[in-house]
Every structure is written in C-alpha cells, then in structure tokens.
C-alpha positions in Angstrom: -11.8 -3.1 -25.7 -12.1 0.2 -23.0 -10.4 0.1 -20.0 -10.8 2.6 -16.6 -8.4 3.2 -14.4 -10.1 5.0 -11.0 -7.6 6.2 -8.5 -7.8 8.1 -5.5 -7.5 11.6 -7.7 -7.5 10.8 -11.3 -9.6 8.9 -13.7 -7.5 7.3 -16.4 -9.2 5.5 -19.6 -7.4 3.5 -22.5 -9.0 2.2 -25.6 -7.1 -1.3 -27.0 -7.2 -2.2 -30.4 -5.8 -5.6 -31.4 -3.8 -5.4 -28.2 -2.4 -1.7 -28.5 -3.5 1.3 -26.9 -5.0 3.5 -29.8 -6.3 6.2 -27.5 -6.5 7.2 -23.7 -7.0 10.3 -21.2 -6.5 11.4 -17.9 -8.9 13.3 -15.9 -8.3 14.9 -12.4 -11.4 14.9 -9.8 -12.6 15.1 -6.3 -15.5 13.4 -4.9 -17.8 16.6 -5.2 -16.7 17.0 -8.7 -16.7 13.2 -9.9 -19.7 13.0 -12.4 -18.7 16.3 -13.7 -14.9 15.0 -14.6 -16.2 11.5 -15.4 -18.0 13.9 -18.7 -15.1 16.0 -19.2 -13.2 12.4 -19.4 -14.9 11.8 -22.9 -15.1 8.2 -22.9 -15.8 7.2 -26.1 -19.2 5.7 -26.3 -19.9 1.8 -27.3 -17.1 0.6 -26.4 -16.9 -3.4 -25.2 -15.8 -4.9 -23.4 -15.4 -2.5 -20.1 -12.6 -3.6 -18.0 -12.3 -1.3 -14.5 -9.6 -0.7 -11.6 -11.6 1.1 -9.0 -9.6 1.8 -5.5 -12.0 4.9 -4.7 -14.1 3.2 -2.1 -17.5 1.8 -2.3 -19.6 5.0 -2.7 -17.8 6.4 -5.4 -18.1 2.8 -7.1 -21.9 3.0 -7.1 -21.8 6.4 -8.5 -19.3 5.5 -11.2 -21.5 2.6 -12.0 -25.0 4.8 -12.3 -22.8 7.4 -14.6 -21.6 4.7 -17.0 -25.1 3.2 -17.3 -26.6 6.4 -18.0 -24.1 7.4 -20.7 -25.6 3.5 -22.3 -22.6 1.5 -21.3 -24.6 -2.2 -20.7 -21.7 -3.9 -19.4 -19.1 -4.4 -17.5 -16.3 -6.2 -15.3 -14.7 -4.6 -12.2 -11.1 -6.3 -11.4 -10.5 -8.1 -8.6 -7.4 -9.0 -6.7 -7.5 -12.7 -6.3 -4.9 -15.3 -4.6 -3.2 -16.3 -8.3 -3.6 -14.8 -11.6 -2.0 -14.0 -14.8 1.1 -15.7 -13.5 1.4 -14.0 -10.2 0.9 -15.2 -6.6 -0.4 -12.6 -4.2 1.9 -12.2 -1.0 -1.3 -11.1 1.2 -2.7 -13.7 3.6 -6.1 -12.0 2.4 -6.0 -11.0 -0.9 -8.7 -8.3 -1.0 -6.2 -6.3 0.9 -4.2 -5.6 -1.8 -5.0 -2.8 -4.2 -6.5 -4.1 -7.2 -4.4 -1.4 -9.3 -0.9 -3.0 -7.7 -2.1 -6.1 -8.2 -3.1 -5.8 -12.3 0.2 -3.7 -12.6 2.3 -6.6 -11.2 0.8 -9.0 -13.5 1.4 -6.3 -16.4 4.9 -5.9 -15.2 5.4 -10.1 -14.7 4.0 -10.7 -18.4 5.9 -7.4 -20.1 7.9 -8.1 -22.9 10.3 -5.7 -21.3 11.3 -8.6 -18.8 13.8 -10.9 -19.5 13.8 -14.8 -18.7 15.0 -15.2 -15.2 14.5 -11.6 -13.9 12.4 -10.6 -11.0 10.1 -7.7 -11.5 9.8 -4.4 -9.0 6.7 -2.3 -9.5 6.6 1.4 -8.4 3.4 3.4 -8.6 3.7 7.0 -7.9 0.1 8.6 -7.3 -1.8 9.9 -4.3 0.4 7.0 -2.5 3.5 5.8 -3.9 3.5 1.7 -3.6 6.4 -0.6 -4.4 5.8 -4.2 -5.0 8.4 -7.2 -6.2 7.6 -10.4 -7.6 10.4 -13.1 -8.2 11.5 -14.9 -11.0 8.6 -17.9 -10.8 5.8 -15.2 -9.8 5.5 -14.8 -6.2 4.7 -11.5 -4.6 7.3 -10.8 -1.8 4.7 -8.1 -1.0 5.4 -4.6 -1.0 5.5 -1.0 0.7 3.5 2.1 0.7 4.5 5.6 1.4 3.0 9.0 1.0 3.1 10.4 -2.7 4.8 13.7 -3.6 1.7 15.7 -3.7 0.5 14.0 -0.3 3.5 14.9 1.5 3.0 18.8 0.4 -0.4 19.2 1.2 0.6 16.9 4.9 2.8 19.4 5.4 1.3 22.6 4.3 -2.1 21.5 6.7 0.2 20.6 9.6 2.7 23.6 9.8 1.0 27.1 9.8 4.4 28.6 8.8 5.1 27.3 5.9 3.3 29.3 2.8 3.2 28.0 -0.4 0.9 26.7 -3.3 -0.5 22.9 -2.6 -0.6 22.2 -6.3 2.9 23.9 -6.7 4.5 20.3 -7.2 4.7 20.1 -10.7 7.6 22.5 -10.7 10.2 19.3 -10.3 13.8 20.1 -9.3 15.4 17.3 -9.3 18.3 17.8 -7.2 19.8 17.6 -3.8 21.2 21.0 -2.9 20.4 22.6 0.0 17.5 25.5 -0.2 17.4 29.3 0.1 13.8 29.6 0.3 11.0 27.5 2.4 8.6 26.7 -0.9 12.3 25.3 -2.3 13.1 23.5 0.9 9.6 21.6 1.2 10.0 20.7 -2.4 13.5 19.6 -2.4 13.1 17.9 1.1 10.0 15.8 -0.2 11.5 14.6 -3.3 14.6 13.9 -1.8 12.8 11.8 0.9 11.1 9.6 -1.6 14.2 9.3 -4.4 16.1 8.2 -1.6 13.5 6.2 0.4 12.8 4.4 -3.4 16.3 3.7 -4.3 17.2 2.5 -0.8 14.5 -0.5 -1.0 15.2 -1.0 -4.7 18.9 -1.5 -3.6 18.3 -3.8 -0.9 15.5 -6.0 -3.0 18.2 -6.8 -5.9 20.5 -7.5 -3.2 18.1 -10.3 -1.1 17.0 -11.5 -4.4 20.4 -12.0 -5.7 19.7 -11.9 -9.0 19.0 -9.5 -11.9 15.3 -7.7 -11.1 13.7 -5.5 -14.1 12.2 -2.3 -12.4 9.1 -0.8 -14.3 7.7 2.9 -12.8 4.3 4.1 -13.7 1.7 6.7 -12.1 1.0 10.3 -12.3 4.5 11.3 -10.9 6.3 8.3 -12.5 7.9 10.3 -15.1 10.2 12.5 -13.0 10.6 9.6 -10.5 11.6 7.0 -13.5 13.8 10.0 -14.4 15.8 10.3 -11.3 15.5 7.0 -9.7 19.0 6.1 -9.0 18.3 2.2 -10.6 17.6 1.6 -14.1 14.1 1.5 -14.9 11.3 1.7 -17.5 8.5 4.4 -17.5 5.1 2.7 -18.8 2.3 5.1 -17.8 -0.5 2.2 -18.9 0.8 -0.3 -16.6 -2.5 -0.8 -15.0 -4.6 -0.9 -18.0 -2.3 -3.5 -19.8 -2.8 -5.5 -16.9 -6.8 -4.9 -17.2 -6.5 -6.1 -21.0 -4.6 -9.2 -19.8 -7.2 -10.4 -16.9 -10.1 -9.5 -19.5 -10.3 -13.1 -20.9 -10.8 -14.2 -17.5 -13.3 -12.0 -15.6 -16.9 -12.2 -16.5 -18.9 -9.2 -17.6 -21.9 -8.1 -15.9 -25.1 -5.8 -16.4 -23.9 -2.3 -15.0 -27.7 -2.7 -13.4 -26.6 -5.8 -11.6 -23.4 -4.1 -10.2 -25.3 -1.2 -7.8 -27.2 -4.0 -5.9 
C-alpha cells in the first residue's frame, strides 16, 4: 500500500508492507514546480491501493490526479474528514472545514500503541502552519488551535520589515535557547522559536489541567523533531502520523479510478 501526503510545501509518501513502513521520501515543492517535484519524489510504481491526504487546494489536486494517471496509477482514494471515524468524533460543526491531515493525525494518535488506556491525546503538527488538537479518552475531539509555522513566521517578518536582512530559508539553524541575541538574524530566529515553544507549552499545560488526567502528546511535521526536543512537556516524535492515519482509514474508503477524480 502506498500513502501520499500533500501538504502546503512538501510531498511525502510512505510504502507499507504488513502494516509497517518499508520506504518513504519527502520532497519540497512550490505551485510552479509541482509536477517536477512529484517526479523527483520518485513514487514507487505499481503500488496499490493508493491513499492520499491533500490540503493544497482543488487546482493542485487536479494536477496531482493527472500526474498520477500519467505515471500509471489507475485507482486512488482521497481521505476525507468525517463526523466520526477510527474511534474519533469531530468537534467541527462542518466536518469538512477541519483539514484532513489534522483528522488523520488524530485518528493515528488515538489508536497509537504508544497511547495507554485512560490517556487523552494531544497532536502537534509543525509545518507551514503549526496545529494542536486534543482528543479525550472517549475519542471526542475537543478542538484545536492553529498558529504560523516557524518558516512562515520568518517569511512574514522579513517581508513586512524592510530593515530585517536574513536568509528566509535559514530556519534550519535551530538555536534551541532563550538567550538574548546580539545580531538581528539570531534575534529573529530565537524570538520566533521561543514564541512557538512557549505558546505550545502553555497550551499543552492548560489542556492537561482541563482534562484532569493523563494526556499523551505526539508531535509530527517538518519542524516536529526540534519542537519535540525543546517542548517543556513529555512527548513522542512521530514523523509518519498522517501516513499511519491513511493506513488506518484505508479499509473504510472506496477506491475510485483516477480519471473520475478529475471531474
């Protein structure tokens, strides 16, 4: 089985055998270079079934379908957010308004072997946007929060303040400390990093107190590894959470010919 997760800036795929991921890849993309990036992602050919999570808009979804069809993939399923699925009930009044990647990550976290009986789960996904969702012990989604991702913070600040000069792609130099900076670039990095970490830590602490019980925290996404290391709460980093969610819901989703998905 092949799972594909199309986010706002990255193409991620994972191939499953016997419930385990045996190969995977991540490829950055932009709207202008999507097809080229998909080629560079080197999707395994002939894999079936194919399950897809996609949050990048209808126009790009149609481009994805045409590209997959050109690569010989014949059938695919696009995961959809539902009222209830995989033991989790959706807090949104209009379920489709909740991003499918958040939904799949919650299902995977709720069914994770890491989650002990009697624990709620908190899912933090750190990408272009950073999202946090909480699911209680009964599987009820209590809601979530969305904030700018780290790279989005950098880009927004640089584009809005002409005197700030730094490489907008320099976010990989993660400083992981709260020391006051003596240069503008370090001040921006440390300020944005601390804003994210303190914000997430505060939300997690408040949710733990509100639940009045144990809560398992799982972190995923492109910036998830460093957030997991720096977060002031015990947590587990799981980079494939959305893919595990796709794998879990595959049996409930009807596969369709790719040609029909462009209509």
